[in-house]
C-alpha positions in Angstrom: 0.0 0.0 0.0 2.8 2.4 0.8 4.2 1.9 -2.8 0.9 3.0 -4.3 0.5 5.9 -1.9 3.9 7.2 -3.0 3.2 6.4 -6.7 3.3 10.0 -7.7 5.9 11.2 -5.2 9.2 12.5 -6.4 11.4 11.5 -3.4 14.4 10.4 -5.5 17.2 12.2 -7.3 16.1 13.4 -10.9 17.7 11.4 -13.7 19.3 14.6 -15.0 21.9 14.3 -12.2 23.3 11.3 -13.9 24.1 13.5 -16.9 25.6 16.2 -14.6 22.9 18.4 -16.1 25.1 18.8 -19.2 22.8 20.3 -21.8 24.4 18.4 -24.7 23.8 15.0 -23.1 20.5 15.9 -21.4 18.8 17.3 -24.5 20.3 14.7 -26.8 18.7 12.0 -24.6 15.4 13.9 -24.1 15.3 14.6 -27.9 15.9 10.9 -28.7 13.2 9.8 -26.3 10.8 12.5 -27.7 11.3 11.4 -31.3 10.9 7.7 -30.3 7.7 8.4 -28.3 6.3 10.4 -31.3 7.0 7.4 -33.6 5.5 5.0 -31.0 2.4 7.0 -30.7 1.9 7.5 -34.4 2.3 3.7 -35.2 -0.7 2.6 -33.1 -2.9 5.2 -34.7 -2.0 3.9 -38.2 -2.6 0.3 -37.0 -6.1 1.3 -35.6 -6.9 3.1 -38.8 -5.8 0.2 -41.0 -7.8 -2.4 -38.9 -10.9 -0.2 -39.0 -10.7 0.4 -42.8 -10.1 -3.3 -43.5 -13.4 -4.8 -42.4 -12.4 -8.2 -43.9 -9.2 -8.3 -41.9 -8.7 -11.5 -39.9 -7.1 -11.6 -36.5 -7.7 -8.0 -35.7 -6.9 -8.6 -32.1 -3.3 -9.1 -33.0 -3.2 -5.6 -34.5 -4.8 -4.1 -31.4 -2.4 -5.9 -29.0 0.6 -4.6 -31.1 -0.9 -1.1 -31.0 -1.3 -1.3 -27.2 2.2 -2.7 -26.8 3.7 0.1 -28.9 1.6 2.7 -27.3 2.9 1.6 -23.8 6.5 1.6 -25.2 6.0 5.3 -26.2 4.7 6.0 -22.7 7.8 4.6 -21.1 9.9 7.1 -23.2 7.7 10.0 -22.2 8.2 9.0 -18.5 12.0 8.8 -19.2 11.8 12.5 -20.3 9.6 13.3 -17.2 12.0 11.6 -14.7 14.9 13.6 -16.0 13.4 16.5 -14.0 10.7 14.9 -11.8 11.9 11.6 -10.2 8.6 9.7 -10.0 10.4 6.4 -10.5 7.6 4.3 -9.0 5.2 5.5 -11.7 7.8 4.8 -14.3 8.4 1.4 -13.0 4.7 0.6 -12.9 4.3 1.6 -16.5 7.3 -0.5 -17.5 5.8 -3.5 -15.7 2.5 -3.0 -17.5 4.4 -2.7 -20.8 6.2 -6.0 -20.0 2.9 -7.8 -19.3 1.3 -6.5 -22.4 4.5 -7.5 -24.4 4.3 -11.0 -23.0 0.6 -11.2 -23.8 1.3 -10.0 -27.4 4.0 -12.6 -27.9 1.8 -15.4 -26.6 -1.2 -14.4 -28.8 1.1 -14.0 -31.8 2.6 -17.5 -31.2 -0.9 -19.0 -31.0 -2.0 -17.1 -34.2 0.9 -18.4 -36.3 -1.0 -21.6 -37.5 -3.9 -19.4 -38.6 -1.7 -16.9 -40.3 0.2 -19.6 -42.1 -3.1 -20.9 -43.4 -3.7 -17.7 -45.4 -3.4 -18.5 -49.1 0.1 -18.0 -50.6 0.9 -15.8 -53.6 1.3 -19.0 -55.7 -2.2 -20.2 -54.9 -3.6 -16.8 -55.7 -1.7 -16.7 -59.0 -3.0 -20.1 -59.9 -6.5 -19.0 -59.3 -6.0 -15.8 -61.3 -4.6 -17.9 -64.1 -7.7 -20.0 -64.2 -9.8 -16.9 -64.2 -7.8 -15.5 -67.1 -8.5 -18.6 -69.1 -12.2 -18.3 -68.4 -12.1 -14.7 -69.4 -10.4 -15.6 -72.7 -13.2 -18.1 -73.5 -15.9 -15.6 -72.7 -14.1 -13.0 -74.8 -14.3 -15.3 -77.8 -18.0 -15.7 -77.3 -18.5 -12.0 -76.8 -16.4 -11.3 -79.9 -18.9 -13.2 -82.0 -21.8 -11.4 -80.4 -20.3 -7.9 -80.3 -17.3 -7.1 -82.6 -17.4 -3.5 -81.3 -16.0 -4.5 -78.0 -12.9 -6.2 -79.4 -10.7 -3.2 -79.2 -11.7 -2.5 -75.6 -11.2 -6.1 -74.6 -7.7 -6.1 -76.2 -6.7 -3.0 -74.2 -8.0 -4.6 -71.0 -6.0 -7.8 -71.6 -2.9 -5.8 -72.4 -3.2 -3.7 -69.3 -4.1 -6.8 -67.1 -1.0 -8.6 -68.4 1.2 -5.6 -67.6 -0.2 -5.4 -64.1 0.4 -9.1 -63.5 4.0 -8.7 -64.8 4.6 -5.7 -62.5 3.0 -7.6 -59.7 5.3 -10.6 -60.3 8.3 -8.4 -60.4 7.3 -6.8 -57.1 6.7 -10.2 -55.5 10.1 -11.5 -56.7 11.8 -8.4 -55.2 10.0 -8.8 -51.9 11.0 -12.5 -51.8 14.7 -11.5 -52.4 14.7 -8.9 -49.8 13.1 -11.2 -47.3 15.7 -13.9 -48.0 18.5 -11.3 -47.6 17.0 -10.1 -44.3 16.6 -13.7 -43.0 20.2 -14.5 -44.0 21.4 -11.4 -42.1 19.5 -12.4 -39.0 20.9 -15.9 -39.2 24.5 -14.6 -39.5 23.9 -12.3 -36.6 22.5 -15.1 -34.4 25.5 -17.3 -35.5 28.0 -14.6 -34.5 26.2 -14.1 -31.1 26.3 -17.9 -30.5 30.0 -18.1 -31.5 30.8 -15.3 -29.1 28.9 -17.0 -26.3 30.5 -20.3 -27.1 34.0 -18.7 -27.0 33.3 -17.1 -23.6 32.0 -20.5 -22.2 35.0 -22.3 -23.6 37.5 -19.8 -22.0 35.6 -20.1 -18.7 35.6 -23.9 -18.8 39.2 -24.2 -20.0 40.5 -21.9 -17.3 38.7 -23.8 -14.5 38.4 -27.4 -15.6 42.0 -27.8 -16.7 43.5 -26.5 -13.5 43.1 -29.8 -11.7 44.7 -32.0 -14.4 47.7 -29.6 -14.6 48.1 -29.7 -10.8 48.0 -33.5 -11.0 50.7 -33.5 -13.7 53.0 -31.2 -11.6 52.4 -33.6 -8.6 53.2 -36.6 -10.7 56.4 -35.1 -12.1 57.4 -34.2 -8.5 56.6 -37.7 -7.3 58.5 -39.2 -10.2 61.6 -37.2 -9.4 61.4 -38.3 -5.8 60.9 -41.9 -6.8 63.9 -41.8 -9.2 66.1 -40.0 -6.7 68.9 -38.8 -9.1 67.7 -39.4 -12.7 70.5 -39.6 -15.2 71.3 -40.2 -18.8 68.5 -39.2 -21.2 65.9 -39.1 -18.4 66.9 -35.7 -16.8 66.5 -33.7 -20.0 63.1 -35.3 -20.7 61.9 -34.5 -17.2 63.1 -30.9 -17.5 61.3 -30.6 -20.9 58.1 -32.0 -19.3 58.3 -29.6 -16.3 58.9 -26.7 -18.7 55.9 -27.7 -20.8 53.7 -28.1 -17.8 54.8 -24.7 -16.5 54.0 -23.1 -19.9 50.6 -24.8 -20.0 49.9 -23.7 -16.5 50.8 -20.1 -17.4 48.4 -20.3 -20.4 45.6 -21.6 -18.2 46.3 -18.8 -15.7 46.1 -16.3 -18.5 42.8 -17.8 -19.6 41.6 -17.6 -16.0 42.4 -13.8 -16.1 40.4 -13.4 -19.3 37.5 -15.5 -17.8 37.3 -13.3 -14.7 37.0 -10.2 -16.9 34.3 -11.7 -19.1 32.2 -12.8 -16.2 32.0 -9.7 -14.0 31.0 -10.3 -10.4 27.8 -8.8 -9.1 29.6 -8.1 -5.8 32.2 -5.7 -7.4 32.3 -2.3 -5.7 34.2 0.7 -6.7 36.6 2.1 -4.1 38.7 5.2 -3.7 42.2 3.9 -4.4 45.6 5.6 -4.0 47.8 5.1 -7.0 51.0 5.2 -4.8 49.8 2.5 -2.4 48.4 0.2 -5.1 51.7 0.5 -7.1 53.7 -0.3 -3.9 51.7 -3.5 -3.4 52.3 -4.5 -7.1 56.0 -3.7 -6.9 56.3 -5.8 -3.7 54.9 -8.8 -5.6 57.5 -8.4 -8.5 60.4 -7.1 -6.3 62.7 -9.8 -7.6 62.0 -8.9 -11.2 62.6 -5.1 -10.5 65.9 -5.8 -8.7 67.1 -8.2 -11.3 66.4 -5.7 -14.1 67.7 -2.7 -12.2 64.6 -0.7 -13.2 64.3 2.8 -11.9 60.6 3.6 -11.3 59.8 7.3 -11.1 56.3 8.2 -9.9 54.3 11.5 -10.0 50.8 11.4 -8.6 50.7 14.9 -7.3 48.1 16.1 -9.8 45.8 13.1 -9.4 46.7 10.8 -6.4 43.5 8.7 -6.3 41.0 7.0 -8.6 37.6 5.5 -8.0 37.9 2.0 -9.3 38.0 -1.7 -8.5 41.1 -2.8 -6.4 41.8 -6.1 -8.2 41.5 -4.6 -11.6 43.7 -1.6 -10.8 46.4 -4.0 -9.5 46.1 -6.1 -12.7 46.5 -3.0 -14.9 49.5 -1.7 -13.1 51.2 -5.1 -12.8 50.8 -5.9 -16.6 52.1 -2.5 -17.6 55.0 -2.5 -15.2 56.1 -6.1 -16.0 55.8 -5.3 -19.8 58.0 -2.2 -19.3 60.6 -4.3 -17.5 60.5 -7.3 -19.9 60.9 -5.2 -23.0 63.6 -2.9 -21.7 66.5 -1.9 -23.9 69.7 -3.8 -23.2 72.0 -0.9 -24.1 70.7 1.6 -21.4 69.3 1.6 -17.9 65.6 0.8 -17.6 63.6 3.9 -16.5 59.9 3.7 -16.0 57.8 6.9 -15.3 54.3 6.5 -13.9 51.9 9.4 -13.4 48.3 10.3 -13.3 46.2 13.4 -14.2 42.6 14.5 -14.7 41.2 15.0 -18.2 37.6 16.0 -18.6 35.4 12.9 -17.5 38.5 10.7 -17.2 41.4 10.0 -14.8 44.4 9.2 -17.0 47.1 6.8 -15.8 50.3 7.0 -17.9 53.1 4.4 -17.8 56.1 5.4 -19.9 59.3 3.5 -20.5 62.5 3.9 -22.5 62.5 0.3 -23.8 62.8 -1.2 -27.3 59.5 0.3 -28.4 56.8 -0.9 -30.8 56.4 -0.3 -34.6 52.8 1.0 -34.5 52.6 1.1 -38.3 53.2 -2.6 -38.4 51.6 -3.8 -35.2 49.2 -1.0 -34.2 46.1 -3.1 -34.8 47.5 -6.2 -33.1 48.8 -4.8 -29.8 45.6 -5.6 -27.8 44.8 -8.9 -29.4 44.5 -12.0 -27.3 47.6 -14.3 -27.3 49.4 -11.8 -29.7 53.1 -11.4 -28.9 55.2 -8.8 -30.8 58.6 -9.9 -29.5 59.8 -13.5 -29.0 63.1 -12.8 -27.1 61.3 -12.9 -23.7 58.8 -15.1 -22.1 55.1 -14.0 -22.2 51.6 -15.2 -22.9 50.3 -12.4 -25.0 47.3 -11.8 -22.6 48.4 -8.8 -20.5 47.5 -6.0 -22.8 44.3 -7.8 -23.9 43.3 -8.0 -20.2 44.0 -4.3 -19.7 41.8 -3.3 -22.7 38.9 -5.6 -21.7 39.0 -4.4 -18.1 39.0 -0.7 -18.9 36.4 -1.0 -21.8 34.1 -2.9 -19.5 33.8 0.3 -17.4 33.5 2.7 -20.4 37.1 3.7 -20.4 39.8 3.4 -23.1 43.5 2.7 -23.7 45.9 4.6 -25.9 49.5 3.9 -26.8 52.4 6.0 -28.1 55.6 4.3 -29.2 58.8 4.7 -31.2 61.1 1.9 -32.1 64.3 2.2 -30.0 62.9 5.1 -28.0 60.3 3.6 -25.7 56.5 3.2 -25.2 53.8 5.1 -23.3 50.4 3.6 -22.4 47.6 6.0 -21.4 44.8 4.3 -19.5 41.6 6.4 -19.2 39.4 5.6 -16.2 35.9 7.1 -16.6 34.9 8.9 -13.5 32.1 7.4 -11.3 28.8 9.1 -11.7 
C-alpha cells in the first residue's frame, strides 16, 4: 500500500543528475526519447486506422495488441523524459511493468496465431486461381467477340493492361522475396555470431577452470617421479626438464585464460573504491620485487596532480602489474631501464600513464595487433600475449579506453583512461 500511496511522489534524485545536467547530453537523450515516443504514438494510430478500414481483416486482435504494446513503449519514453526532472520512478516502474505484461501477452497471442496466419493462401495459390480466371475470361471474350465485334478493341486493351499489371506484380513479388531472404540471412548470420561469441566465452571459462586440476596433478606426478627416481641420469633428466617446462607453460596459459574469464564474467559483488595510486603501485611492486631488482629498473612516480582514482582494487592492480612487467621485460639492453608512472585529470577521465625507455613498438606494423588475445610482438622474452588484452577488456568494461604511443628504439607510453564514477 505504501508503494501505491507514494506512486506520484518524487522523493528520489532526478535522472538529470546522472548527466551532470550537461545540456548536450540531457537534450540529446530527451530529444531521442521524444522522437521515439512520437513514432511509437503514431504507429498505433496507423494500426487502428488500418484495422478499422479493412473490415475483412482476420485476427484484428493481434493488431490491437501490437498497438497497445507500442503505445505503452512510447509512454515509457515519455516517462523517461519526465523523470529527467521529476523523479517519479515508482510510476515509471509501474508503466514499464504493464508494458512488459502486455508485451508477453502480445508474444503469446502471436505465437498461438501463427498456424492461422500460415493458413492464409500464398501468392502462388492466388496466382494459380488468377490464371484459371484469365483462361475463363479468354473463353468468354471469344464468345463475346462473336456477339459484339465493337467490343474487341476495348477487350484487347483490357487484356494488355491486365498482363502488364500481372507482370509488374510478379516483379514486385520477386523483389519482396529476395529482400526477405536477404534479411533472414542477415538475422541468421547475426545469431550465429552471437552464438559463436557465447561459445567462446563459455570455452574460455571452462578451460580456465576445468584444466587446473589436471595440470596440478601433472605437476604432482612429475614431482613424485623425481622423488621416486632420486637422481635421474642419462636421457631421463632432459626429458623431465622438458616435461616440467611444458607443464609450466601450459599452467601459465591456463592462468592467462583464467584472467580473461574473470574479466568476461563480471561479479555482481564488485564495488568501486577510492584507491591511492601510490599505495596500489607499492603493493604491485612488492609482488614483483625480484623482477625489479634483477632488471635494475628505476621507477619514477608523480601522482601529485591526481593521487587517487575510484575503481576496483583487483582490476587496478592487474592493470599496473601488466604495464609494469611489460616495461621491464621489453627494456632496452643498451641503457638503464627507466619507468615513469603518473596520473592526471582529463575531462570525464582520470588518466594513468606508464612510460618506459625500452625497445618500443612499430605501430605502423603492429598497431592493430597490440591488444589482441595471445598476440606477442617480441619473442626474445617469455610471455603469454594476454596482459594488454586483459587491460583493454577491463577498462572498456567500465566505459574507459586505452591509448598507446611508441617509437622503435625510444620507448613506449600507455595511457589508461578511467571514466569517473557518476
